[in-house]
ZADO-1210 file (C-alpha; in nm, 4 decimals, padded with zeros to 6 digits):
<atoms>
<atom x="01.6941" y="00.2320" z="-01.6875" code="UNK" pos="1"/>
<atom x="01.6885" y="00.1259" z="-01.3259" code="UNK" pos="2"/>
<atom x="01.3435" y="00.1792" z="-01.1641" code="UNK" pos="3"/>
<atom x="01.4913" y="00.1854" z="-00.8146" code="UNK" pos="4"/>
<atom x="01.7337" y="00.4649" z="-00.8966" code="UNK" pos="5"/>
<atom x="02.0415" y="00.2669" z="-00.7903" code="UNK" pos="6"/>
<atom x="02.2444" y="-00.0310" z="-00.9047" code="UNK" pos="7"/>
<atom x="01.9967" y="-00.2922" z="-00.7870" code="UNK" pos="8"/>
<atom x="01.6916" y="-00.3530" z="-01.0026" code="UNK" pos="9"/>
<atom x="01.3504" y="-00.3586" z="-00.8378" code="UNK" pos="10"/>
<atom x="01.2064" y="-00.7082" z="-00.8064" code="UNK" pos="11"/>
<atom x="00.8471" y="-00.7592" z="-00.9180" code="UNK" pos="12"/>
<atom x="00.6573" y="-01.0860" z="-00.8824" code="UNK" pos="13"/>
<atom x="00.3570" y="-01.1223" z="-01.1152" code="UNK" pos="14"/>
<atom x="00.0812" y="-01.3672" z="-01.0160" code="UNK" pos="15"/>
<atom x="-00.2045" y="-01.4568" z="-01.2516" code="UNK" pos="16"/>
<atom x="-00.3595" y="-01.7837" z="-01.3703" code="UNK" pos="17"/>
<atom x="-00.4012" y="-01.6522" z="-01.7256" code="UNK" pos="18"/>
<atom x="-00.0787" y="-01.7228" z="-01.9154" code="UNK" pos="19"/>
<atom x="-00.1436" y="-01.4518" z="-02.1744" code="UNK" pos="20"/>
<atom x="-00.1672" y="-01.1860" z="-01.9019" code="UNK" pos="21"/>
<atom x="00.1424" y="-01.3226" z="-01.7280" code="UNK" pos="22"/>
<atom x="00.3419" y="-01.3056" z="-02.0501" code="UNK" pos="23"/>
<atom x="00.2216" y="-00.9511" z="-02.1193" code="UNK" pos="24"/>
<atom x="00.3029" y="-00.8244" z="-01.7700" code="UNK" pos="25"/>
<atom x="00.6454" y="-00.9861" z="-01.7711" code="UNK" pos="26"/>
<atom x="00.7221" y="-00.8283" z="-02.1097" code="UNK" pos="27"/>
<atom x="00.6194" y="-00.4713" z="-02.0235" code="UNK" pos="28"/>
<atom x="00.7871" y="-00.4802" z="-01.6802" code="UNK" pos="29"/>
<atom x="01.1144" y="-00.6243" z="-01.8078" code="UNK" pos="30"/>
<atom x="01.1072" y="-00.3675" z="-02.0873" code="UNK" pos="31"/>
<atom x="01.1076" y="-00.0984" z="-01.8157" code="UNK" pos="32"/>
<atom x="01.4112" y="-00.2487" z="-01.6436" code="UNK" pos="33"/>
<atom x="01.2469" y="-00.4466" z="-01.3635" code="UNK" pos="34"/>
<atom x="01.3644" y="-00.7904" z="-01.2564" code="UNK" pos="35"/>
<atom x="01.0534" y="-01.0051" z="-01.2947" code="UNK" pos="36"/>
<atom x="00.9361" y="-01.3504" z="-01.1904" code="UNK" pos="37"/>
<atom x="00.5922" y="-01.5006" z="-01.2398" code="UNK" pos="38"/>
<atom x="00.3568" y="-01.7583" z="-01.0907" code="UNK" pos="39"/>
<atom x="00.0186" y="-01.8975" z="-01.1895" code="UNK" pos="40"/>
<atom x="-00.0849" y="-02.0302" z="-00.8481" code="UNK" pos="41"/>
<atom x="-00.1093" y="-01.8838" z="-00.5009" code="UNK" pos="42"/>
<atom x="00.1049" y="-02.1468" z="-00.3289" code="UNK" pos="43"/>
<atom x="00.3789" y="-02.1063" z="-00.5895" code="UNK" pos="44"/>
<atom x="00.3654" y="-01.7288" z="-00.5479" code="UNK" pos="45"/>
<atom x="00.4088" y="-01.7491" z="-00.1712" code="UNK" pos="46"/>
<atom x="00.7060" y="-01.9821" z="-00.2055" code="UNK" pos="47"/>
<atom x="00.8747" y="-01.7547" z="-00.4603" code="UNK" pos="48"/>
<atom x="00.8045" y="-01.4509" z="-00.2424" code="UNK" pos="49"/>
<atom x="00.9496" y="-01.6259" z="00.0633" code="UNK" pos="50"/>
<atom x="01.2744" y="-01.7140" z="-00.1138" code="UNK" pos="51"/>
<atom x="01.3143" y="-01.4236" z="-00.3554" code="UNK" pos="52"/>
<atom x="01.1823" y="-01.1337" z="-00.1415" code="UNK" pos="53"/>
<atom x="01.0249" y="-00.9193" z="-00.4169" code="UNK" pos="54"/>
<atom x="00.9839" y="-00.5448" z="-00.3738" code="UNK" pos="55"/>
<atom x="00.6327" y="-00.5612" z="-00.5185" code="UNK" pos="56"/>
<atom x="00.3785" y="-00.8295" z="-00.6059" code="UNK" pos="57"/>
<atom x="00.1204" y="-00.7750" z="-00.8800" code="UNK" pos="58"/>
<atom x="-00.1537" y="-01.0151" z="-00.7751" code="UNK" pos="59"/>
<atom x="-00.4666" y="-01.1410" z="-00.9472" code="UNK" pos="60"/>
<atom x="-00.7413" y="-01.1912" z="-00.6897" code="UNK" pos="61"/>
<atom x="-00.9169" y="-01.4764" z="-00.8737" code="UNK" pos="62"/>
<atom x="-00.6544" y="-01.7521" z="-00.8328" code="UNK" pos="63"/>
<atom x="-00.7142" y="-02.1266" z="-00.8180" code="UNK" pos="64"/>
<atom x="-00.6028" y="-02.3234" z="-00.5119" code="UNK" pos="65"/>
<atom x="-00.4851" y="-02.0787" z="-00.2476" code="UNK" pos="66"/>
<atom x="-00.6951" y="-01.7739" z="-00.3347" code="UNK" pos="67"/>
<atom x="-00.5619" y="-01.4305" z="-00.4088" code="UNK" pos="68"/>
<atom x="-00.7106" y="-01.2827" z="-00.0908" code="UNK" pos="69"/>
<atom x="-00.5226" y="-01.5317" z="00.1270" code="UNK" pos="70"/>
<atom x="-00.2025" y="-01.4663" z="-00.0659" code="UNK" pos="71"/>
<atom x="-00.2563" y="-01.0927" z="-00.0223" code="UNK" pos="72"/>
<atom x="-00.3047" y="-01.1352" z="00.3521" code="UNK" pos="73"/>
<atom x="00.0193" y="-01.3312" z="00.3920" code="UNK" pos="74"/>
<atom x="00.2187" y="-01.0874" z="00.1799" code="UNK" pos="75"/>
<atom x="00.0799" y="-00.7928" z="00.3750" code="UNK" pos="76"/>
<atom x="00.1826" y="-00.9569" z="00.7030" code="UNK" pos="77"/>
<atom x="00.5352" y="-00.9945" z="00.5630" code="UNK" pos="78"/>
<atom x="00.5446" y="-00.6241" z="00.4728" code="UNK" pos="79"/>
<atom x="00.5436" y="-00.6802" z="00.0961" code="UNK" pos="80"/>
<atom x="00.3815" y="-00.4207" z="-00.1297" code="UNK" pos="81"/>
<atom x="00.0840" y="-00.5623" z="-00.3194" code="UNK" pos="82"/>
<atom x="-00.0889" y="-00.4272" z="-00.6301" code="UNK" pos="83"/>
<atom x="-00.4050" y="-00.6288" z="-00.6933" code="UNK" pos="84"/>
<atom x="-00.5602" y="-00.7016" z="-01.0323" code="UNK" pos="85"/>
<atom x="-00.9368" y="-00.7380" z="-01.0527" code="UNK" pos="86"/>
<atom x="-01.1980" y="-00.7689" z="-01.3258" code="UNK" pos="87"/>
<atom x="-01.3809" y="-00.4426" z="-01.3971" code="UNK" pos="88"/>
<atom x="-01.7163" y="-00.6005" z="-01.3053" code="UNK" pos="89"/>
<atom x="-01.6034" y="-00.7287" z="-00.9641" code="UNK" pos="90"/>
<atom x="-01.5649" y="-00.4223" z="-00.7448" code="UNK" pos="91"/>
<atom x="-01.6133" y="-00.6358" z="-00.4343" code="UNK" pos="92"/>
<atom x="-01.2801" y="-00.8050" z="-00.5097" code="UNK" pos="93"/>
<atom x="-01.1048" y="-00.4698" z="-00.4963" code="UNK" pos="94"/>
<atom x="-01.2561" y="-00.3869" z="-00.1582" code="UNK" pos="95"/>
<atom x="-01.1734" y="-00.7312" z="-00.0191" code="UNK" pos="96"/>
<atom x="-00.8170" y="-00.7021" z="-00.1470" code="UNK" pos="97"/>
<atom x="-00.7710" y="-00.3631" z="00.0159" code="UNK" pos="98"/>
<atom x="-00.9117" y="-00.4978" z="00.3409" code="UNK" pos="99"/>
<atom x="-00.6524" y="-00.7768" z="00.3293" code="UNK" pos="100"/>
<atom x="-00.3723" y="-00.5226" z="00.3014" code="UNK" pos="101"/>
<atom x="-00.3287" y="-00.4444" z="-00.0701" code="UNK" pos="102"/>
<atom x="-00.1596" y="-00.1093" z="-00.1317" code="UNK" pos="103"/>
<atom x="-00.3234" y="-00.0283" z="-00.4647" code="UNK" pos="104"/>
<atom x="-00.5254" y="-00.1859" z="-00.7451" code="UNK" pos="105"/>
<atom x="-00.5715" y="-00.1920" z="-01.1220" code="UNK" pos="106"/>
<atom x="-00.8768" y="-00.3320" z="-01.2997" code="UNK" pos="107"/>
<atom x="-00.8677" y="-00.5558" z="-01.6060" code="UNK" pos="108"/>
<atom x="-00.8387" y="-00.4783" z="-01.8874" code="UNK" pos="109"/>
<atom x="-00.5686" y="-00.2388" z="-01.7718" code="UNK" pos="110"/>
<atom x="-00.3928" y="00.0471" z="-01.9442" code="UNK" pos="111"/>
<atom x="-00.0206" y="-00.0281" z="-01.9672" code="UNK" pos="112"/>
<atom x="00.0848" y="00.3265" z="-01.8828" code="UNK" pos="113"/>
<atom x="-00.1426" y="00.3410" z="-01.5807" code="UNK" pos="114"/>
<atom x="-00.0117" y="00.0080" z="-01.4534" code="UNK" pos="115"/>
<atom x="00.3508" y="00.1150" z="-01.4904" code="UNK" pos="116"/>
<atom x="00.2802" y="00.4482" z="-01.3216" code="UNK" pos="117"/>
<atom x="00.1174" y="00.2786" z="-01.0242" code="UNK" pos="118"/>
<atom x="00.4075" y="00.0321" z="-00.9982" code="UNK" pos="119"/>
<atom x="00.6566" y="00.3176" z="-01.0077" code="UNK" pos="120"/>
<atom x="00.4701" y="00.5174" z="-00.7424" code="UNK" pos="121"/>
<atom x="00.4438" y="00.2200" z="-00.5079" code="UNK" pos="122"/>
<atom x="00.8152" y="00.1498" z="-00.5389" code="UNK" pos="123"/>
<atom x="00.8940" y="00.5164" z="-00.4781" code="UNK" pos="124"/>
<atom x="00.7027" y="00.4972" z="-00.1493" code="UNK" pos="125"/>
<atom x="00.8946" y="00.1900" z="-00.0392" code="UNK" pos="126"/>
<atom x="01.2388" y="00.3193" z="-00.1357" code="UNK" pos="127"/>
<atom x="01.4619" y="00.3242" z="00.1701" code="UNK" pos="128"/>
<atom x="01.2561" y="00.0555" z="00.3429" code="UNK" pos="129"/>
<atom x="01.4181" y="-00.2793" z="00.4190" code="UNK" pos="130"/>
<atom x="01.3188" y="-00.5535" z="00.1769" code="UNK" pos="131"/>
<atom x="01.0920" y="-00.8065" z="00.3555" code="UNK" pos="132"/>
<atom x="01.2987" y="-01.0646" z="00.5361" code="UNK" pos="133"/>
<atom x="01.6130" y="-00.8489" z="00.5569" code="UNK" pos="134"/>
<atom x="01.5319" y="-00.6791" z="00.8846" code="UNK" pos="135"/>
<atom x="01.1874" y="-00.7675" z="01.0083" code="UNK" pos="136"/>
<atom x="00.8611" y="-00.8840" z="00.8594" code="UNK" pos="137"/>
<atom x="00.6787" y="-00.5558" z="00.8725" code="UNK" pos="138"/>
<atom x="00.9510" y="-00.3360" z="00.7272" code="UNK" pos="139"/>
<atom x="00.9932" y="00.0273" z="00.8256" code="UNK" pos="140"/>
<atom x="00.7519" y="00.2862" z="00.6945" code="UNK" pos="141"/>
<atom x="01.0123" y="00.5608" z="00.7207" code="UNK" pos="142"/>
<atom x="01.3067" y="00.5792" z="00.4803" code="UNK" pos="143"/>
<atom x="01.2100" y="00.7779" z="00.1734" code="UNK" pos="144"/>
<atom x="00.8888" y="00.8836" z="00.3451" code="UNK" pos="145"/>
<atom x="01.0666" y="01.0840" z="00.6106" code="UNK" pos="146"/>
<atom x="00.9766" y="01.4459" z="00.5747" code="UNK" pos="147"/>
<atom x="00.7519" y="01.3882" z="00.2719" code="UNK" pos="148"/>
<atom x="00.4392" y="01.5111" z="00.4498" code="UNK" pos="149"/>
<atom x="00.5232" y="01.5746" z="00.8153" code="UNK" pos="150"/>
<atom x="00.8601" y="01.7224" z="00.9122" code="UNK" pos="151"/>
<atom x="00.8405" y="01.7450" z="01.2912" code="UNK" pos="152"/>
<atom x="00.7192" y="01.4962" z="01.5550" code="UNK" pos="153"/>
<atom x="00.3548" y="01.5402" z="01.6483" code="UNK" pos="154"/>
<atom x="00.1915" y="01.4428" z="01.9784" code="UNK" pos="155"/>
<atom x="-00.1866" y="01.4122" z="02.0118" code="UNK" pos="156"/>
<atom x="-00.2945" y="01.2738" z="02.3475" code="UNK" pos="157"/>
<atom x="-00.1107" y="00.9432" z="02.3814" code="UNK" pos="158"/>
<atom x="-00.0468" y="00.9247" z="02.0060" code="UNK" pos="159"/>
<atom x="00.3025" y="01.0243" z="01.8862" code="UNK" pos="160"/>
<atom x="00.4061" y="01.0427" z="01.5197" code="UNK" pos="161"/>
<atom x="00.7782" y="01.0691" z="01.4468" code="UNK" pos="162"/>
<atom x="00.8403" y="01.1249" z="01.0732" code="UNK" pos="163"/>
<atom x="01.2195" y="01.1322" z="01.1095" code="UNK" pos="164"/>
<atom x="01.2248" y="00.7798" z="01.2474" code="UNK" pos="165"/>
<atom x="00.9179" y="00.6645" z="01.0589" code="UNK" pos="166"/>
<atom x="00.7577" y="00.5566" z="01.3874" code="UNK" pos="167"/>
<atom x="00.4155" y="00.5849" z="01.5484" code="UNK" pos="168"/>
<atom x="00.3473" y="00.5158" z="01.9159" code="UNK" pos="169"/>
<atom x="00.0276" y="00.4889" z="02.1168" code="UNK" pos="170"/>
<atom x="00.1525" y="00.5450" z="02.4667" code="UNK" pos="171"/>
<atom x="00.4646" y="00.3296" z="02.4957" code="UNK" pos="172"/>
<atom x="00.3506" y="00.0765" z="02.2373" code="UNK" pos="173"/>
<atom x="00.4872" y="00.0975" z="01.8832" code="UNK" pos="174"/>
<atom x="00.2184" y="00.0835" z="01.6139" code="UNK" pos="175"/>
<atom x="00.3141" y="-00.1178" z="01.3047" code="UNK" pos="176"/>
<atom x="00.1916" y="00.0665" z="00.9963" code="UNK" pos="177"/>
<atom x="00.2342" y="-00.0141" z="00.6287" code="UNK" pos="178"/>
<atom x="00.3995" y="00.2381" z="00.3975" code="UNK" pos="179"/>
<atom x="00.0609" y="00.3536" z="00.2682" code="UNK" pos="180"/>
<atom x="-00.0884" y="00.3838" z="00.6172" code="UNK" pos="181"/>
<atom x="00.2092" y="00.5869" z="00.7395" code="UNK" pos="182"/>
<atom x="00.1847" y="00.8226" z="00.4423" code="UNK" pos="183"/>
<atom x="-00.1886" y="00.8671" z="00.4970" code="UNK" pos="184"/>
<atom x="-00.1459" y="00.9422" z="00.8667" code="UNK" pos="185"/>
<atom x="00.1393" y="01.1848" z="00.7932" code="UNK" pos="186"/>
<atom x="-00.0728" y="01.3667" z="00.5365" code="UNK" pos="187"/>
<atom x="-00.3579" y="01.4137" z="00.7852" code="UNK" pos="188"/>
<atom x="-00.1064" y="01.5228" z="01.0496" code="UNK" pos="189"/>
<atom x="00.0072" y="01.8175" z="00.8383" code="UNK" pos="190"/>
<atom x="-00.2832" y="02.0300" z="00.9588" code="UNK" pos="191"/>
<atom x="-00.4762" y="01.8773" z="01.2508" code="UNK" pos="192"/>
<atom x="-00.8359" y="01.9911" z="01.2615" code="UNK" pos="193"/>
<atom x="-00.8497" y="02.0711" z="00.8893" code="UNK" pos="194"/>
<atom x="-01.0298" y="01.8148" z="00.6702" code="UNK" pos="195"/>
<atom x="-00.8457" y="01.6706" z="00.3708" code="UNK" pos="196"/>
<atom x="-01.0769" y="01.5926" z="00.0797" code="UNK" pos="197"/>
<atom x="-01.0876" y="01.2400" z="-00.0563" code="UNK" pos="198"/>
<atom x="-00.9792" y="01.3717" z="-00.3965" code="UNK" pos="199"/>
<atom x="-00.6687" y="01.5243" z="-00.2354" code="UNK" pos="200"/>
<atom x="-00.5890" y="01.2028" z="-00.0498" code="UNK" pos="201"/>
<atom x="-00.6183" y="01.0033" z="-00.3730" code="UNK" pos="202"/>
<atom x="-00.3864" y="01.2395" z="-00.5546" code="UNK" pos="203"/>
<atom x="-00.1239" y="01.2648" z="-00.2791" code="UNK" pos="204"/>
<atom x="-00.1173" y="00.9004" z="-00.1694" code="UNK" pos="205"/>
<atom x="-00.2094" y="00.7062" z="-00.4824" code="UNK" pos="206"/>
<atom x="-00.1454" y="00.9609" z="-00.7581" code="UNK" pos="207"/>
<atom x="-00.4961" y="00.8833" z="-00.8770" code="UNK" pos="208"/>
<atom x="-00.8126" y="01.0690" z="-00.9686" code="UNK" pos="209"/>
<atom x="-01.0253" y="00.7544" z="-00.9928" code="UNK" pos="210"/>
<atom x="-01.3088" y="00.8698" z="-00.7696" code="UNK" pos="211"/>
<atom x="-01.5352" y="00.5696" z="-00.8331" code="UNK" pos="212"/>
<atom x="-01.2996" y="00.3070" z="-00.6889" code="UNK" pos="213"/>
<atom x="-01.0708" y="00.5463" z="-00.5050" code="UNK" pos="214"/>
<atom x="-01.3247" y="00.6625" z="-00.2475" code="UNK" pos="215"/>
<atom x="-01.3637" y="00.3046" z="-00.1267" code="UNK" pos="216"/>
<atom x="-00.9856" y="00.2622" z="-00.1195" code="UNK" pos="217"/>
<atom x="-00.9505" y="00.5676" z="00.1059" code="UNK" pos="218"/>
<atom x="-01.2322" y="00.4441" z="00.3294" code="UNK" pos="219"/>
<atom x="-01.0716" y="00.1021" z="00.3715" code="UNK" pos="220"/>
<atom x="-00.7321" y="00.2488" z="00.4604" code="UNK" pos="221"/>
<atom x="-00.8876" y="00.4933" z="00.7073" code="UNK" pos="222"/>
<atom x="-01.0633" y="00.1974" z="00.8720" code="UNK" pos="223"/>
<atom x="-00.7346" y="00.0044" z="00.8927" code="UNK" pos="224"/>
<atom x="-00.5613" y="00.3052" z="01.0473" code="UNK" pos="225"/>
<atom x="-00.8347" y="00.3459" z="01.3068" code="UNK" pos="226"/>
<atom x="-00.8085" y="-00.0216" z="01.3993" code="UNK" pos="227"/>
<atom x="-00.4398" y="00.0281" z="01.4721" code="UNK" pos="228"/>
<atom x="-00.4285" y="00.3635" z="01.6508" code="UNK" pos="229"/>
<atom x="-00.7707" y="00.4184" z="01.8073" code="UNK" pos="230"/>
<atom x="-00.8510" y="00.2852" z="02.1575" code="UNK" pos="231"/>
<atom x="-01.2033" y="00.2156" z="02.0267" code="UNK" pos="232"/>
<atom x="-01.2181" y="00.2208" z="01.6435" code="UNK" pos="233"/>
<atom x="-01.5993" y="00.2435" z="01.6529" code="UNK" pos="234"/>
<atom x="-01.5661" y="00.5733" z="01.8433" code="UNK" pos="235"/>
<atom x="-01.2563" y="00.7356" z="01.6928" code="UNK" pos="236"/>
<atom x="-01.0700" y="01.0008" z="01.8866" code="UNK" pos="237"/>
<atom x="-00.7905" y="01.0785" z="01.6433" code="UNK" pos="238"/>
<atom x="-00.9038" y="01.0240" z="01.2838" code="UNK" pos="239"/>
<atom x="-01.2346" y="01.1999" z="01.2263" code="UNK" pos="240"/>
<atom x="-01.4376" y="01.2956" z="00.9232" code="UNK" pos="241"/>
<atom x="-01.6532" y="01.5918" z="00.8365" code="UNK" pos="242"/>
<atom x="-01.9340" y="01.5037" z="00.6001" code="UNK" pos="243"/>
<atom x="-01.8772" y="01.6421" z="00.2526" code="UNK" pos="244"/>
<atom x="-01.5337" y="01.7793" z="00.3422" code="UNK" pos="245"/>
<atom x="-01.3030" y="01.4869" z="00.4160" code="UNK" pos="246"/>
<atom x="-01.0957" y="01.3245" z="00.6896" code="UNK" pos="247"/>
<atom x="-00.8833" y="01.5020" z="00.9467" code="UNK" pos="248"/>
<atom x="-00.6660" y="01.4402" z="01.2511" code="UNK" pos="249"/>
<atom x="-00.8050" y="01.5755" z="01.5780" code="UNK" pos="250"/>
<atom x="-00.6325" y="01.8767" z="01.7245" code="UNK" pos="251"/>
<atom x="-00.4273" y="01.8238" z="02.0375" code="UNK" pos="252"/>
</atoms>
């Protein structure tokens, strides 16, 4: 089986300082047809990622040396998808990882099926995007995402969303969004003025019903989107929320 749906296998880099977890992750991922490499330190992980250009990095936050949060930040800046691993009793690590650009998370001890499903969904979102380092560092949030949520260009004030090109502009300036951020914005753009519940966002973007950790994940990604597209993120004009109902894109 080829997880990428073509001749080339998806590349997954696994980073954890616990050898038993590394061995387990490598085994279950290779068993599913992924090409896998592993690292036990942050600096080693960054060097492998720089040379090998993985499609996805599964990253433990609690690393020795260069910490997992710093590794996550660098990978995010390169446009690499990141799935963070965190202990079940350290929710703050999940939030910090998401704030540094992680695309999703799984808590330890993890369910193998859940982990594989989240890996598969993340790779599906990135399909059609240039691998980091092939074109530019940020990658293109279009590709397989084109037409998934929004089919026609949408203009709201000086904000323009073009799903066919996978581009977002504020005035004449291109806004660099991650795959997840572009999907989230496109989902809200389906029906401006109509709130989308957090549960719906979790299901459509992350294929998850984990309300306890998911609500914070949505909140963090909404905050990141506002920082990129709002003139004043503390007083949003475009991405608004209605208490008890969800988030929505302002009507033009």
